[in-house]
C-alpha positions, 0 to 999 in steps of 0.5 A: 539596529536603526535603518539608515535614511537611504534604506528607509527611503527605499522601503517607502518607494512607491509608483507615482506615474505611468506613461505609455506612448506608441512610436511607429518605425519604418524598416530600412528593408521590408522582409517576408516570412512564411505568413506575412511581409513586414514593412514597419513596426509600432512599439509602445514605450513605457515610463514608470516613475517613482516617488524617489525619482528613479524611473524605469523604462519598458517597451512592448512590441505587439503583434496581432499574429503572434501575441494577439495585440495591437498598439491600441490594445496595449495603450488601452490596458496600460491606462485602464488596467496596469496603472490603476493596479500598480499605482502606489505600490512598491516597484521592488516587489516585482513578483507580487506586481507581476502576479497581480497583473498577469490574470488581468492582462490575459494573453496580452503578453507584450504589455506584460513584458513592458511592465516587467522590463520597467520594474526590472529596470527600477530594481537594477537602478536601485541596486546600482547594477546592470541587470545582467549581473543582478540576474546572475552574470554568467557571461558578459557578451553573446553572439547574435544571428542576423535574419534574412527574410524570404527573398529570391536566390540572388538577393538572399546571397547578396544579403548574406554577403552584406551581413558577413561584410559587417562582421556577423558570423551567424545567419538565420535564413527564413523560409517555409513558403517554397521548400524547393527554393529554400533548399537552393537558397541554403546551398547558395548561401553556404557556397557564398559565405564559406564553411566558417559562418553558422547557418540557421533556418526558420520555416515559421510553421511552413512545412509539412512533416514530409517537407521538413524531412526532405529539406533537412536531408537535402541541406545536410551537407550545408551543415545547418546548425538548427531548424526552427519551427518547421511545422504548424503550432496546432500540431505539436505531435507533428513537431515531435515526429520531425524532431525524432526523425531528423539529424539536426536540432529542432527548435520550437518558436511559435509553439512556445508562448506560456510556461505550460507550453514549455512544460508540455514540450519538455515532458513529451520530448517534442523538441531539442531547443526552445526560442524564448521571446520576451514579447511572447512569454510576458517578460523576464520573470516568466522567461526565467521560469521557462528557462528553468524548465528547459534546463531541467529537461536538457533543452538548449535555449535561444533568446529571440525577438520580434521587431523591437526597439533596442531597449527591449532588445537590451532586456532580452540581452540582459536575460541571455547573459545571466543564464548559463543554458542560454546558448544562442541569441537571435537579437537583431530586431532593432537593426533595421528600425528607422528612428528608434528612440532607444538607439544605443541601448545595446552595443554590437561589434562584429556580430557580438552583442554587449550590454550598456554598463549602466544600472538596470537596462542601461538606457533612459528613453529621452523625454 
């Protein structure tokens, strides 16, 4: 049977141009976590054009502490490695291209994530479907938490009240620098917001085993939903000891970077939950593999983020909506960015995230 012209054109689709550029965005409110204070974020945006004029967009959020990258290293690998490796290739062969790039990029996971996003964006546009439907379409919206950095007690409560006023139903409180103060802050926030608001706590590796146990016991009546990465990444067995000793779910974040990390966490039963961030793991394709490992091991999944433009938040959202065992979202990294060029790539109402209904990621970055 003879192919139609449209099918023929698609089979001959080739990548013709790649453009990458960095944008620095100040935060409306700088915030502090256990090991640093963040005042701004620099994202690297990616545009991949094809000979069919379909264009895919992606975004990298390099973080020297987490991914080992800087905007400069991402821009360098885009021009010197990524473009020469994918130019002239069929963008619909995402698995082949990503497998080709992964060993070349090494640990530069946010750079790989940006390429992954752009290829998935092209795939969705070719199919005429929003990515969340193409990947599985399990749900069409998801509640997100919103993060409160390490602040004095009164400021923490004020910030919590402000987010609740905006309609958010789930708060994530950062801590890990002063365990005793963290206990007080959690109690005060619970008193201020009432019993219906979900509370999560992220220690960002800041606790010892003993501190983690004391913190959980001391906040037991605050009904925390989970505690995230209480102990240092270099001590996985310590994380497992916390998990087996406390009464609330323990989530791995910084301890989960690669697919192999997911397997080790699952095989040794070290955690109850995992936080999958596209920037850490290298994009949607790897995230789906990690999600499969987590599901096979009975681990719940949260899709998280860093300080990311709304277009990469959209990528995380599309992944979260597609898979049935992604129960939680922490996709608030775009909310405080000033002059985000992708503002509007995701929709949020009363703390619930909705995708744009357009094909692919649903948003084209203005030229």
